[in-house]
N, C-alpha and C positions, 0 to 999 in steps of 0.2 A: 646335776640335772643335765640330761642329754639335750644339747642345743638344737639338734635336728629334730627332736621329738619333744617339744616343751610340755611340761606338766603343770597342773595348777599349783600355785604357791599355797601350802597348807596354812590355815588360820591358826595363829598361836593361842596359848591359853589367855583367857581374859578378853580375847577379841570377841566383839558382839557377833553372834551368828547372823548370817544374812542369806537370803535365797539366791542372790546374784553372785556368781562365781567370778573371781578376778584372776587373770593370767598375765604374766609378763613374758614377752618374747624377745630374744636377742638374736639378731640375724648375722650370718656371716656371708662372705662373698660367694661362697659355693651355692648357698640357697638362692641368691639373686641371679647368679649365672644360669641356674637351672630354670628359673622363672622366665628370664629374658629369652633363653633359648626356646622355651615353649611358646612365648608370645611371637617371636620371630617366625617360628614354624607355622603358627596360625595365620600370621599376616601373609605368608607366602603361599597359603593354600588357595584353592579356587572356590572355596565356600562363598555363598552369598553373604552380603554384608551383615545381616542380622545374625546368622549362624556364627560367623567369624567373631563378632562382638560378644556373643553369649559364651563362646569358648574361652576367650581371653578373660572375660569377667569371672567366669567360674574358676579359672586358674589363679587369678589374683586373690579372690576371696578365700580360696582354700589355702593359699600360701600364707596369708595373714590371719587365718583362722576366724574370719568374719562369716557369720551364718547367712548373710544376705548381701547381694549386690544389685545395682540398678543403673539404668541409663535413661535419662530424660532428654527430650529435644523440644525446643520452643517453636511456636508458629509465629505468624506475623502479628498476632495480638499479644505476644510475650507470655502466652500460656504454655506451661511445660507439660508434655505428655509422656507417659511411660512407654518406652520402646522395647527394652530388653531387661530381664532380671534373672538373678540366680538366688535360689533359696535352698539351704541345707535342711530346713525344717518347714513345717506347715506355717505359712505366713499369712496373716490376715491384716487388713487395714492399710496396706501399702497404697497410697493415693495413685489413682490412674491419671490425674491431672491436677494442676494447681497453678496459681498466679503468684510467682515468687515475690513480686513487689508488694502484693497485698498482705503477705505474711511477715515480711522482714521490715524492720525499722531502717531508717536512713543509715544509721551507724552500722547495723548488721550488713546492709548491702555494701557499704564501703569496705567493711572488713573482709567480706567475701571476695570483692573485686581486687582489693589491694594485696591481700595475702595469697591469692590464687589457690587457697586451700582452707577448708574449715574442718577442724578435728576436735571432737568433743568426747570426753571420757570421764569415768569416775576413778578416783585414786584407790589405793589398796584398802583404805579404811572406809570405802563406800561413799566418800564425799565427792560431789561433782567437781571435777578439776577445773573446768573452764566456764562453769556457770550455765545453767539451762537456758536455752534461747528459743526464739520462734522457729528456728531452723529445725531443732530437735523435735519440736511439737508437730511439725509437718509430718515427720516420719515416725513419731511416737517411739523414739529410741534415745536412751541416754548415751549410747556409744555410737558415734556417727563420724564418718569422714566424707567430705565432699570436695570435689575438684571441678570447677566450672570450665566450660569451653566458651571462649569469647568470640564475638563477631567482629566485623570491621569497625563498628562504632564503639567497641569495648564494652558492649552489653552482653550478658550471658545468653548463649543460644543453646547450651546444653549443660547437663549436670551428670557427672559420673560419681558414684558413691558406694560406700560399704557401710553396713550397720549390723548390730546384733542385739536382739531383744532378750535373749536367754541369759546373757552374762555381760559383764563389763569387761572390755578388752583394753588393755593398756599397751601402747607402743612407745618404746623409748625414742629418743631423738633420732637415732639411726633408723629405727623402724618406720617412723613418720616420714623421713626423707625418702626411704626406699619406696614406701607406699605411694607417696606423692609422685615420684618419678614414673612408676608404672601406670598410675591413674592419669597422669598428664599425657602419657603416650596414647592411652585409650581415648582421652578427651580430644587429642589432635585428630585421631581417626574419626571420631564423631563429627568434628568440625569439617573434615574433608567430605564425609558422607552428607552432611547438612548442605554444603555448598554444591555438591554434585546433584543432590536432589533438587535444590533450588534451580540449578542450571537446567535440569531435565524439565522441571515445571515451566521455566521460562521458555525453553525450546518448544514445549507443547503449546504453551499460551501463544507464542509467536506464530507457530504453524496454524493454530486455530484462528488467530487474528488475521493472518494473511489469507486464509481460506474463506474468510467471511467479510472481507472489506468491500467486495463488489468490484475489485480491481484484479485483472489478470497479471500475473507476475511470473517471470522465469529468469534464471541466472545461468549464464554460460561462461566457460573459460574464455578469457579475452583473446587468446591466441589460437587455441585448438578448436574453439567454438563448441566444445562438448557441453551439453546441458547438465548443470550441477544441481539445480533445484527448479521445481515448478509447483505452483500452488494448484489447488483442486480445480478452480474455475477455469484456469488456463489450460489444464490438461484434459478436461472433460471432452471437448470436441475432437481430440486427437487420440482417444482410447485410454485415457488415464495416465497417471504418473509413470507407471511401469513401461508404457509405450514410448516415453519421451526421454526419461533420465538416461544419460550416457550417450545419447545420439548427438550428431552434429545438428545445430539448430535448424539449418535449412532443410535437412533431410527429414527431420521430425515434423516440421510445420508445413512443408510443401512437397507435393508429390512430384513436381516437375523440376525441382532445383537440384543442381549437381555441384553447386559452390556457393560462396558467400553472396548474399543479395546485393544488387547494385546500389540500393538505397540505404544499406546498413550505415549508420552514422558513427561507427567505431572510431574512425580517424579524427572525428571532431570531439572525442571524449577524453583525449590525453594530449599533453603538450609534447614538445620536441624531445623531452627527457623521459617520456613514457609515464608521467605522473597524471593522475586524474584531474580533469579541469572542471567542467560544469555540466549540468543536466541539459540534454538536447531533446526537443519535442517535435513531433510531427503527427499528421493525421494519415490513417491508413485504412483502406477498404479491403476487407477479406474477400478473396475471389470466389470462394465456393458458396457463400450465402449473401454476399453484398453488405455485410455488417460493417459499420464504421467504428474505428477506435482512435482515441487520442493516446499516442504512444510517448512514453518518457524513457530515455536511456541515460545511463550513467556508468562510469567506471569506478570500481572500489576494490578493496582487498577482501578476498574470500576468507573463510575461517582458517584455512591452512596457509594463508599468506600470499597466495597467487593473485594475480590481477584478474578480476572478473568483470563481466558486463551484465548489469541488471536491466531488464526490460520490463516495464510495467505499462499496462494499457487499460483504459476504461471504455466501456461500450458507449459510444456517443451517437449511435444510430438514430435514436429518438431526437437527440439534439440537432443532428443533421436535417432530419425531417422538419423540425421546428424552424431551423434556420432557412430551409428551402421555402417553407410556408411564409415566413416573415419576408424573405427576399421577394417572393412572388407578390405579396401584398404591397411591398415597397416599390417594386419595379414593374409591375404589370397593371394594366387597366382591365378590370374584370368585365366591363361591358363588351368591348370588341375582342377581349382575350388576346391583347397585344401588349408588348412592352410599352412603358409610358415614357414621358419626356425625361425623367431622371435616368432611366436605363439608356436612353438614346445618348444623352450627354456623356455618360460614363463610357459607353461603347465607342463613341466617336473619339473621345480623348485617348482611349486605349489604342485604337487603330492608328491615330496620328503619332502617338508615342512609339509604337512599334516600327513606324516608317520614318525614322529620324532623318534619313538622308533624302527623303522625298523621291524615292525611286519608283514609286507606284502611283498611278492615278486612281482616284476614288470619286464617286459622285453622290450627291445628296439630292433626292427628289422630294420637293415640298408640295403637297397637293391639298387643296381645300375644296369641299363639296359646294357646288353651285346651287343656290336656292334651297339649301337645307332648312333654313328658317321657315320658308313657305310650307315645306312638308310638315314640320312640327305644328305650325299654326293651323294648317288646313286639315290634316288627318289626325294629328295629335302626337304628343311626345312618345307615346307607346310605339307608334310607327317609326318615329325617328330613332328610338333605341333599337328597334328591330333592324333598321337599316345599318346602323353602326355594327351590330353583331354580324350581319351578313357580309359587310365589307371585311371585317376581321377574318371571317371564315374563308373568304375568297383570297385574301392575301396569303393565308397559310396553306391554301390548297394548291397554289401555283408554284412550280419549281423556280420561277423567276423572282418571286417575292418572299418565299418561305424563309422565316427567321431573319428577314431584312426589314420588315414593316414595323412601325411604331405609331402609337397614337400620341400626337403632340399636344392635343387639347381640343375640346369642342368637336368641330367637324374637320379638324386639320390632322393630316397624317404625313409621316416621313418614310421614305424608302432609303436605306443606307446601303450603298453599293461599294464595298471595300475591295480594292485592287481589281478594278473593273475597266474594260476598254470602252471607247466611245461607242462602238457598235453594240456592245452588250447593254450599255446604258440606254441607247436608243431603242433596243428591243423591249426593255422594261417599260419605257415611256409609251411605246405604241400599244403594249398589252394593256396598260392602265387606261389609255384613251378609249380603246376598243371596248373594254369591260364596262367603263362608266357610260358608254354610249348605248348600252343594252339595259333593258328594264331589270329591276330588282324585284323578285317575287316575294312581296310581303303578304301578311295574312289578309289584310283588308283591301290591298291595292297592288297592282304591278306598277312600280314607279321608276321612271328614268331620272337619275340624279347625276348629272355630269360633274366632272372635276377639272379645275384649273391647276396646272402643274408648273412649278418653277424648278430649274435644274442648275446646280452649282457644282464646280469641279475642284478637287484638291490635287495639287496645291495652288493651281492658278488663281482661284477665287478666295483663298484664305488658308491659313495654317493652324487655325484653332476652330473648335466646334462652333463658337459664337459667330466668328467671321463667316463660316460656310453657311450656317443657318440663316444669317441675316441676308446673305446674297441670294440664297434660294428663295427666301420669303419675298424679296424684291422682285425676282423673276416670276413668282406666282401671281403677285398683284399686277404685273405687266400683262400676264396671260389673261387675267380677268378684264383688264382694260381693252385688250385686243378682241374680245368677244366671248370669252369663257369657253370651257370645254376644249381648250388647246394647251400646248406645252411650250414654254420658252426656255431655251438654253442661255446661259450667261454670255455665250459668244455670239448671240443674235439669232441662232437657228430657231425656227418655229415649226411645230408639228401639230397636226390636228387629226381627228379620227377619220 
């Protein structure tokens, strides 16, 4: 018999005739060398993965005289789906999908996993050599060879196989080893394709995730500042990804920048050895539309190993508005539309803290409305509220008191004059005395409501907010005792309208 062109072994006399033909093949190294050469040639081609696998599968099946070959890959549910196949004859009933664990017993699964090959055939007398199993029932074939591709957890993620329903094919030990070698090579290629596909899915999923998180993200080279990645929402206001990728971050995001931003936190993201440290965050207002963002920056290694800078930001414009509203409610008195006592104490403490060396003089003017109770009792609380609103408007209308006036409580008000000379403080006092000596035009009445004013100075009268307010309060009561509608300075000076 020609070893390179094997022929059927004729049935001898007395042998029961059967419709299934049995062949025995003996392989020599030349045959395998030709097959390996063809496989290597296919692997070196630029064909897409599916075409490449079909070509190799065809070559292997033809070499070992199997009429059918197939490749299955598993998904995340461990269901195997038919990806490629070869058929030398019309083939029916090859399953398009199946769940291996539902068809195989525990012993059969262990056999498949431990042996890394499943080979089932009939002997020359037509008897089943290895016993019919659930595996052969899946493919409806008595002659079957399977080689699994295993994943990281040692579970099958792919199956490469050959079968023939027309005839029983017997491979001797040398043939089985040869077939296992080439099918394993193909299984490894399936494994690479499986992980490559999963990597592509992961990349797409990550891109979709980053595009739909509601957070703006971009990544730039830590040292060249070239933008390496930007998600959809971040790129949108700047013309899309194509308009940003590859550019210096400052030139891509700002029209007027010619270098690294002054506030860039890069130096805070690495230690002295250039290793990433911790996340740094800050709030930033975008200049062209006023939107506010909470920005997080961190250093990390990019996909190619270089050090990169990831910047993520979330729009907090609405939060800033809410914070401003809450701050307004906490720090402002709605009736006169002036800052309240809480804001006064905070601002006063901030001014004192900023002037640690007491190099500057500041003044606190404490004034109380004279006979405000008579107005409320005589005309009504509505008129009293109207007067308080009018006073607040007057304080904001004058350059002398704008953004310096506070409502302390009831009919008491404070003017905080930070870094102010004595002449400037005197000018404010005279303005107040003059204004409160004039009538307030209310809805039901034109009402004159004078004020008594007490003045304390920093640091002479105190170095804390409480000390200064207490001194100014004492001077205000002294003004009332001296006749009302006048102002008393802590050094004894008295002013009247």
